[in-house]
N, C-alpha and C positions, 0 to 999 in steps of 0.2 A: 276334369276337375282342376287340374293344375294350371289350366289356361284361364281360369276365372280370376278376376281381380281378388286380391287377398281379402278385402273386406267382405266378399261374398262367399268365400270358400267355407267358412264355418257354418254359415246358414245353409249352404247346399249340402254339406256333409250331414248336418243334423237332419235336414229334410229327407235325405236318402235313407238314413237309419230309421226314421219314423215310418217309412213305407215298406220296410222289410216284412215279409210274411213267408210262411212255408211255401206258398205257390210262387213267390217272386224271388226267392233266394236261389241264385244260380250257382254260386261257388262259395260255400261257407268259409273256406280257408282264405279266400281273397278278402272277404269281409272282415275277418280277424285282422288282417293287415291294415285295413282301412280304419279300424278303431283308433289308431294313433293319429289319424287326421282330425278326430273330434276334439273339441276343446276339453280340457281335463275335467271340467265340471259335468260334461255330457257323457263321459265314457261309461260310468256305471249304468246309465239308462240304455246306452247303445249296446253294451255287453248283454244286458238283460233281454233286449229286443232280439239280438242276434241269437242268443241261446234258445229263446222260445221258438223262433222260426226254424232253427237248425234241428231242434228236438222233434218237430213235426215231420222232418224228412228222414233223418237217421239219428235216433235217440242215443244209440251207443256212442257214436262219434261226438255228439254234443256233450255227453257226460264226460267222455275222455278229455275233451278240450277244457271243460269247466273245472275238472279236478286238477288240471295242469296249471291253473291260475294260482297266483300267490294267495294264501289264506287272507282274506279281507272281506269287507262288506260287498265289494263288487262280485267276488266269487260266490258269496252266499246268495246274492240276488240272481246270479246266473243259474245256480243250482236250483233255487226255488222256481225260477221260470221254467226250467226243464221239467221239474216234477209236476208243475201245474199243467204242462202240455200233455 
């Protein structure tokens, strides 16, 4: 991803997060680190998508991660996605 031209990085990272699912999520903690690569406006959606996928694999870990987030709308969205899963 870091080898892609700057103008394409945001598009590629957004697309990668759009494709996350419980079956394709290889290392949830690595994806947590990748959230910082998303444009700020896309982070809540990326966090929600990650939470939903993580919850299908290991719900307890997903809940632990979500509750470690600062109280805000993004955390609420992550917790709601986990509950819905």
